[in-house]
C-alpha positions as CSV (number, residue, x, y, z in Angstrom):
1,X,106.1,34.6,180.3
2,X,106.3,37.4,177.6
3,X,109.1,39.1,175.8
4,X,109.2,42.8,175.1
5,X,105.7,44.2,174.8
6,X,105.2,47.5,173.0
7,X,103.4,50.1,175.2
8,X,100.4,50.2,172.8
9,X,99.9,46.4,173.2
10,X,100.0,46.2,177.0
11,X,96.3,46.8,177.6
12,X,95.2,44.1,175.1
13,X,97.7,41.7,176.5
14,X,96.4,42.3,180.0
15,X,92.8,41.8,178.8
16,X,93.7,38.6,177.1
17,X,95.4,37.3,180.2
18,X,92.4,38.3,182.4
19,X,90.2,36.2,180.0
20,X,92.5,33.2,180.4
21,X,94.1,33.5,177.0
22,X,97.7,33.7,176.1
23,X,99.1,36.0,173.3
24,X,101.0,33.5,171.3
25,X,103.1,35.9,169.2
26,X,104.5,37.4,172.5
27,X,104.8,34.2,174.5
28,X,108.3,33.2,175.5
29,X,107.5,30.4,178.0
30,X,106.6,29.9,181.6
31,X,109.6,30.5,183.9
32,X,108.5,27.7,186.2
33,X,109.4,25.2,183.5
34,X,112.9,24.2,182.4
35,X,114.1,26.0,179.3
36,X,113.5,23.1,176.9
37,X,110.0,22.7,178.2
38,X,109.4,26.5,177.8
39,X,110.5,26.3,174.1
40,X,108.5,23.1,173.5
41,X,105.3,24.6,175.0
42,X,105.6,27.7,172.7
43,X,106.1,25.5,169.6
44,X,103.2,23.3,170.5
45,X,100.8,26.1,171.3
46,X,101.6,27.9,168.1
47,X,101.2,24.7,166.0
48,X,97.8,24.0,167.6
49,X,96.8,27.7,167.8
50,X,96.0,27.0,171.5
51,X,95.6,30.2,173.5
52,X,93.9,28.7,176.5
53,X,96.1,29.4,179.5
54,X,95.5,26.1,181.3
55,X,95.0,23.6,178.5
56,X,98.5,22.1,178.5
57,X,100.0,20.0,181.2
58,X,103.7,19.1,181.2
59,X,104.1,15.3,181.5
60,X,107.8,14.6,181.0
61,X,111.1,16.1,179.8
62,X,113.9,13.8,178.6
63,X,117.2,15.5,177.5
64,X,120.0,13.6,175.7
65,X,122.9,15.7,174.5
66,X,121.5,18.7,172.5
67,X,118.0,17.3,172.1
68,X,115.0,17.3,174.4
69,X,111.8,15.4,174.1
70,X,109.0,17.1,176.0
71,X,105.6,15.5,176.5
72,X,102.4,17.3,177.2
73,X,98.8,16.4,177.8
74,X,96.3,18.8,176.1
75,X,92.9,19.3,177.6
76,X,93.4,16.2,179.8
77,X,93.2,13.8,176.9
78,X,95.5,14.2,173.8
79,X,99.2,13.5,174.2
80,X,101.9,15.3,172.2
81,X,105.7,14.9,172.3
82,X,107.7,17.9,171.1
83,X,111.3,17.4,170.1
84,X,113.6,20.4,170.3
85,X,117.3,20.9,169.7
86,X,119.2,23.4,171.6
87,X,122.5,25.1,171.1
88,X,124.3,27.9,172.9
89,X,125.2,31.2,171.2
90,X,128.6,32.8,171.4
91,X,128.9,34.6,174.8
92,X,127.0,37.9,174.8
93,X,126.4,40.6,177.4
94,X,122.9,39.8,178.7
95,X,122.6,43.0,180.7
96,X,124.5,46.0,181.9
97,X,127.5,45.1,184.1
98,X,126.9,41.3,183.6
99,X,129.6,38.9,182.5
100,X,129.3,37.6,179.0
101,X,127.3,34.3,178.9
102,X,125.9,32.0,176.2
103,X,122.2,32.1,175.4
104,X,120.4,28.9,174.6
105,X,118.5,28.9,171.2
106,X,115.9,26.3,170.5
107,X,114.8,24.8,167.2
108,X,111.7,22.7,166.6
109,X,112.6,19.2,165.3
110,X,109.1,17.6,165.3
111,X,105.8,17.4,167.0
112,X,104.5,13.8,167.4
């Protein structure tokens, strides 16, 4: 869910999570979602400044080529579609002893 967290930020992050809030500047996406949906959720939450852990519900993901349209319901009422483009990086070593692999990068195209 989160990327690297500096040791002096861990306690605050844990408190925010216990209170049902997400730390948006650290958020990388929920691993239970497909990668385009993870990226789209992060873009939408940041655009709405929505820190509530359970306010967004994934409705649909449609991918055609290098673009994905991801739909969410917010607070059970408002609907948003987030369009993201993805492209693979040059192969990199993701961890010690691993084979080089491309890493997907996502760009926000629009929020409707």
